[in-house]
C-alpha positions as CSV (number, residue, x, y, z in Angstrom):
1,X,53.8,99.5,14.6
2,X,53.4,96.6,17.1
3,X,51.2,96.0,20.0
4,X,51.8,98.2,22.9
5,X,50.2,99.4,26.2
6,X,50.0,103.2,27.4
7,X,49.6,104.5,30.6
8,X,49.6,108.8,30.7
9,X,51.4,110.5,33.7
10,X,52.6,113.9,34.9
11,X,55.7,113.2,33.1
12,X,54.4,112.3,29.8
13,X,52.9,108.6,27.8
14,X,54.6,105.7,29.2
15,X,54.6,102.8,26.7
16,X,55.8,99.2,26.7
17,X,55.9,97.9,23.0
18,X,56.5,94.4,21.6
19,X,59.3,94.6,19.1
20,X,60.1,90.9,17.9
21,X,60.4,88.8,20.8
22,X,61.6,91.5,23.2
23,X,59.8,94.6,24.9
24,X,60.8,97.8,25.1
25,X,60.1,100.3,27.8
26,X,59.5,104.0,26.8
27,X,58.4,107.3,27.9
28,X,57.1,109.7,25.0
29,X,59.3,108.6,21.9
30,X,62.4,107.6,24.2
31,X,63.4,104.3,24.5
32,X,64.3,103.6,28.2
33,X,65.3,100.0,28.0
34,X,64.4,96.5,26.4
35,X,63.2,93.5,28.2
36,X,62.8,89.7,27.8
37,X,59.0,89.9,28.9
38,X,56.6,92.1,29.6
39,X,56.7,91.3,33.4
40,X,60.3,92.7,33.2
41,X,59.3,95.7,31.5
42,X,56.7,96.9,34.1
43,X,58.7,96.2,36.9
44,X,61.3,98.4,35.1
45,X,59.1,101.2,34.8
46,X,57.7,100.9,38.3
47,X,61.1,101.0,39.7
48,X,63.1,103.6,37.9
49,X,59.8,106.4,37.9
50,X,58.3,105.8,40.9
51,X,56.6,109.5,40.7
52,X,54.6,108.8,37.9
53,X,52.3,106.5,39.8
54,X,52.1,104.4,36.8
55,X,49.3,101.7,37.3
56,X,50.7,98.4,39.0
57,X,49.0,95.6,36.8
58,X,49.2,95.7,33.2
59,X,45.5,95.2,33.0
60,X,45.2,98.7,34.0
61,X,47.1,99.9,31.1
62,X,45.3,100.5,27.8
63,X,46.1,98.7,25.4
64,X,46.8,99.4,21.6
65,X,47.0,96.6,18.9
66,X,47.5,99.1,16.2
67,X,47.3,102.9,16.3
68,X,44.3,104.4,14.9
69,X,43.9,104.8,11.4
70,X,43.8,108.8,11.0
71,X,47.0,108.7,13.2
72,X,48.4,106.1,10.6
73,X,47.7,108.6,7.9
74,X,48.9,111.9,9.4
75,X,50.9,114.0,7.4
76,X,53.5,117.1,8.1
77,X,50.8,119.3,6.3
78,X,47.7,117.9,8.1
79,X,47.2,120.0,11.2
80,X,44.3,119.1,12.4
81,X,44.5,115.5,13.0
82,X,44.8,115.7,17.1
83,X,41.1,117.5,16.6
84,X,39.9,113.9,15.2
85,X,38.5,111.3,17.7
C-alpha cells in the first residue's frame, strides 16, 4: 500500500493516497477523483465535501507510510484484528 494521509469525519474515513505519480482522493474504499498533486486532492475534497469539516492543511491530516503490520496480515478468518492496537 502506498503512502497516504487520512482524516476521519462523520461521513467516514477520507484518504489522500499517492499512487505512482498521481494522487487519489477517497472516501472509505471509494475513489472520488485523481489529481496531479496532493494540494489538488486536498482542495477537491474541501470543495466537494464541505460538510465533512476536514482539516484545512495537510499537516493536520494523519500520515501513514504503510499499513500497520497486524492489519496487513489480517485474514477473513481473523475476527479479532480490530481489537489489536
